[in-house]
C-alpha positions in Angstrom: -64.5 162.9 54.7 -62.6 166.1 55.2 -64.5 166.8 58.4 -63.6 163.5 59.9 -59.9 164.0 59.0 -59.9 167.5 60.6 -61.5 166.1 63.7 -59.0 163.3 63.9 -56.1 165.7 63.5 -57.5 168.1 66.1 -58.0 165.3 68.5 -54.5 164.0 68.0 -53.1 167.5 68.5 -55.1 167.8 71.7 -53.8 164.5 73.1 -50.2 165.5 72.2 -50.5 168.9 73.8 -52.0 167.3 77.0 -49.1 164.8 77.1 -46.4 167.4 76.8 -48.1 169.7 79.3 -48.3 167.0 82.0 -44.6 166.1 81.4 -43.7 169.8 81.9 -45.6 169.8 85.2 -43.9 166.7 86.6 -42.6 167.0 90.1 -38.9 166.5 90.6 -37.7 164.1 93.3 -36.5 167.0 95.4 -39.9 168.7 95.2 -41.6 165.5 96.1 -39.4 164.9 99.2 -39.7 168.6 100.3 -43.5 168.4 100.2 -43.3 165.1 102.1 -41.0 166.6 104.8 -43.3 169.5 105.3 -46.3 167.2 105.6 -44.5 165.0 108.1 -43.4 168.1 110.1 -47.0 169.3 110.3 -48.2 165.8 111.3 -45.6 165.5 114.1 -46.6 169.0 115.4 -50.2 168.0 115.4 -49.4 164.8 117.4 -47.4 166.8 119.9 -50.2 169.3 120.4 -52.8 166.6 120.7 -50.7 164.8 123.3 -50.4 168.0 125.3 -54.1 168.5 125.1 -54.9 164.9 126.2 -52.4 165.1 129.1 -54.1 168.3 130.3 -51.0 170.5 130.0 -52.8 172.9 127.6 -56.4 173.9 127.1 -58.5 173.4 124.0 -58.2 177.1 123.2 -54.4 176.9 123.4 -54.5 173.7 121.2 -56.5 175.5 118.5 -54.1 178.4 118.6 -51.1 176.1 118.3 -52.7 174.1 115.4 -53.4 177.4 113.6 -49.8 178.5 114.2 -48.4 175.2 113.0 -50.5 175.3 109.9 -49.3 178.9 109.2 -45.6 177.9 109.7 -46.0 175.0 107.4 -46.9 177.3 104.5 
């Protein structure tokens, strides 16, 4: 009986700790929007580079280099 009670208490404590930890790691609205802006900026840069590549204004090598640079700048 005591073993079951100890297991129940330990399980409850684990669930409580997990709940509190996830609340502490919650993303604020500003952080969410900032990540979204960065993602959209990278998306638009990729679209511009792809358009330049399709139109023949840049080579595939230049496009790869520009994609790598855009990825680096987004970080």
